[in-house]
N, C-alpha and C positions, 0 to 999 in steps of 0.2 A: 945669621939669617939662612934659613934653611928653603931650599927651592924645591917645591913639589911638582911633580910631572904632570900635565895635563891627562885628564881622563879621555881616552878616545871616543867615548860616547857623546860627550858633551864639551865641545870646545869652548874656551874661556870666552871668547867674543859673544858666543851665544847666550851663555849663562849671565852675562852682565848686561846685554840688550835686550832681554827678552822681559820687558816690562809687562806686557799681557800675562805671561805665565807666572810672574811674582805677584801681581795685583788682581788677576782675574777672578781667584777663588773668592776673594772677599767681594769683588763687585756681584759675583753669581749669587753670594748669599743675599744679596738686596734684590733679587729678581721676584718677580710675581709668578705663580704657577702657570707653566705653559710659555713664560717669556724667556726669548732667546738673547745672549749677549753676541753682538754682531761684531762688535770691535772695542778695542780698550787703547787708550793713549795717554800720555804723560802731557799735562797742560799745566800752563802758568794761568792761574786764576786771579786777575786783578780785580780785588774787592773793592779797593778804593784807591785814591791817586797814590797813598803811600803805604798801602797794605797789599801783598801779592802772595799767593799761597800756592805751593806746587801741589797738585791733585792727580788722582786718578780717575779718567773720565770713561765711562762705559756707556756704549750705544746699543739701543733696543730698536725695535721696529717703531714703537709708540712714545719712547722717553728716553731721556740722557740721564745718568746718574754722575754725580760729581763727589768724589771722596776725598777730603782734604787729606794731606801727608804731613808728618813732621818735616823737619830740616835733613832728616837723614833718608827720607823717603819711606817712612813706615806708617803705618795707621797709627793715629794718637789719640783716638777716642771721639774725635769730633763726629758729629752726625753727618751722614751723607745728605747731599741736597738733590732731590728729584725733580725733574723737571719734564711735565708731560707735553707731548708735541700740540695739543688742542690747547694748551695754557700759553703758548708763544704768540704773540700779537706781532711782533717784528724779529726778523732774524737775517743777518748778513755775514758775509765771510769775504776774505780777500787776501792778498800778500801781507806778510807780517813786517815788512820794511816800508818806510815812509821817506820820500825825499829821491833826490836823483844823484845818488852818490854810488859807488862800487859796493859798499856795505849794505845800502839799501837794495840793490840788485840781488846780492846773495840771499838776503832775508826774504826777499818777494820768491825767490825760486825754491826757498826749502822750510818756508813756514807759512803758516795760516793765522790769521786774526779773526776771532768768531764774535759778533756781538748779538745778544739776545735781551729782549724785553718781554716780560710776561702779563698777563692779564691782571695780576695782582700789583703790578706797578715794578716787580724787581727786575733789574738790569744785570747783565753777566757779561763780562768780557774775558775771553779765552786767547791766550797764545800759544801755539803749539808747533813743535817740528813736525813736517810731512814724513820723515823717514827716508826721502829721496832726495835727488840732487846732489851738489858736491859734497856735502856731509851727511849723506844718508846712512851710512854705517855708523857714526859718531852720534846721530840723531834717532836712534832707536831701532833703525833697519825695517824690516819687513813687518813686525808687529805694529810698531807706530804708524807705519804707512798704511795698514789695513784699520787701524783706528781712525786715523785721519781720513780716509776713503768713506768709511762708515758714517762719520760725522756730517761730512759734505752730503752724502747721499741722504741722510736724515735730514739735512736743511733743504734740499733740493725737492725731495718729496713732498714736502710742506711749502712750497713756493707761492702758495696763496697768502703767505704771512708777511 
């Protein structure tokens, strides 16, 4: 086994944890002219009780973009799901833990569960790490935190939902 030295320009930790850098370009390709990508986060998209998909979530001022990934975290050709703010009839978010146990407290401090319902009847449930708290570095770090904050701001801006 050959050991390779770290390049001083890009520490290994940053290369592994910069989800926004890795997936941001693909999400930018899905933007409309003049639209800006405010945040990128890795999410666990619960499609049904028995099916979950790791996805890249992009947040803009007016919509969210959810791009499913394969098991290795790469784009696998599935189409992205685009949800406009004006399509959302109900939205909520809260801590990702449930119950009154130490593991629930840790989950509540380091993850968010987001639920959305659209005017077309679609329901979306996402779980994402906040990039902060006890496991901040292992949970995506600053880019994940930025994406989570952008998603929460997106939901808060549409509080009439």
